[in-house]
PLY file of the C-alpha trace (Angstrom):
ply
format ascii 1.0
element vertex 93
property float x
property float y
property float z
element edge 92
property int vertex1
property int vertex2
end_header
-11.85 -14.39 -16.64
-12.42 -10.67 -17.01
-11.14 -8.02 -14.67
-13.78 -5.86 -13.04
-12.50 -2.30 -13.56
-14.55 -0.83 -10.72
-13.11 -3.30 -8.21
-9.59 -2.76 -9.61
-9.99 1.02 -9.28
-11.28 0.65 -5.73
-8.42 -1.65 -4.75
-5.83 0.75 -6.23
-7.30 3.63 -4.22
-7.47 1.52 -1.05
-3.79 0.62 -1.44
-2.90 4.33 -1.70
-5.16 5.32 1.20
-3.56 2.61 3.35
-0.43 4.78 3.44
-2.40 7.56 5.12
-4.81 5.59 7.31
-2.72 2.67 8.59
0.24 3.52 10.84
3.67 2.71 9.52
6.31 0.45 11.00
9.31 2.30 12.44
12.64 0.48 12.07
15.29 1.75 14.48
17.73 -1.15 14.59
19.16 -0.61 11.10
20.93 2.39 9.70
19.27 4.64 8.50
16.14 5.22 10.52
13.06 4.54 8.37
9.29 4.16 8.47
7.55 1.71 6.12
3.93 2.13 5.02
1.43 0.01 3.10
-0.93 -2.87 3.71
-0.69 -5.90 3.41
2.84 -5.46 2.00
5.00 -2.46 2.90
5.80 -0.65 -0.37
6.35 2.97 0.71
9.46 3.80 2.76
10.27 7.16 4.34
13.93 7.51 5.36
14.64 9.88 8.24
17.98 11.43 7.35
19.58 14.23 9.24
19.08 17.27 7.02
22.78 17.75 6.30
22.51 18.82 2.65
19.80 21.40 3.29
17.27 19.98 0.84
13.64 20.94 1.27
12.15 18.40 -1.14
9.51 16.13 0.38
10.38 13.23 -1.94
14.13 13.30 -1.24
13.96 10.63 1.48
11.23 8.43 0.03
11.38 5.05 -1.67
8.35 3.75 -3.57
8.45 0.13 -4.72
5.98 -0.02 -7.62
6.05 -3.82 -7.93
5.02 -4.26 -4.29
2.30 -1.65 -4.82
0.92 -3.71 -7.71
0.99 -6.83 -5.51
-0.97 -4.91 -2.87
-3.54 -3.89 -5.47
-3.87 -7.50 -6.62
-4.25 -8.81 -3.04
-6.91 -6.23 -2.24
-8.65 -6.93 -5.56
-8.70 -10.66 -4.81
-10.05 -10.01 -1.31
-12.87 -7.80 -2.55
-13.65 -10.25 -5.35
-13.86 -13.19 -2.91
-16.07 -11.22 -0.52
-18.46 -10.29 -3.35
-18.48 -13.89 -4.62
-19.41 -15.23 -1.17
-22.02 -12.50 -0.75
-23.60 -13.40 -4.10
-23.62 -17.11 -3.24
-25.28 -16.47 0.13
-27.93 -14.12 -1.25
-28.85 -16.40 -4.17
-30.03 -19.24 -1.96
0 1
1 2
2 3
3 4
4 5
5 6
6 7
7 8
8 9
9 10
10 11
11 12
12 13
13 14
14 15
15 16
16 17
17 18
18 19
19 20
20 21
21 22
22 23
23 24
24 25
25 26
26 27
27 28
28 29
29 30
30 31
31 32
32 33
33 34
34 35
35 36
36 37
37 38
38 39
39 40
40 41
41 42
42 43
43 44
44 45
45 46
46 47
47 48
48 49
49 50
50 51
51 52
52 53
53 54
54 55
55 56
56 57
57 58
58 59
59 60
60 61
61 62
62 63
63 64
64 65
65 66
66 67
67 68
68 69
69 70
70 71
71 72
72 73
73 74
74 75
75 76
76 77
77 78
78 79
79 80
80 81
81 82
82 83
83 84
84 85
85 86
86 87
87 88
88 89
89 90
90 91
91 92
């Protein structure tokens, strides 16, 4: 089985764009307050710390789980691949 690079590229971009387009889940019950982003698996976490140390860096309160990002890319790739397979089967007959 070969990997379709165009579908893999599309699924990687869709996983990144899901952070921007799909609203995150706000968790208030645990300490610290955080918002998790990503679809179908949450892989990007933004921690909402009180700015006590005076840092201005955007990435200071962010956690990016690369393994979960790769799982998201694979899930999206599989979904697109299945949709194209079904579409090809339906249009052939």
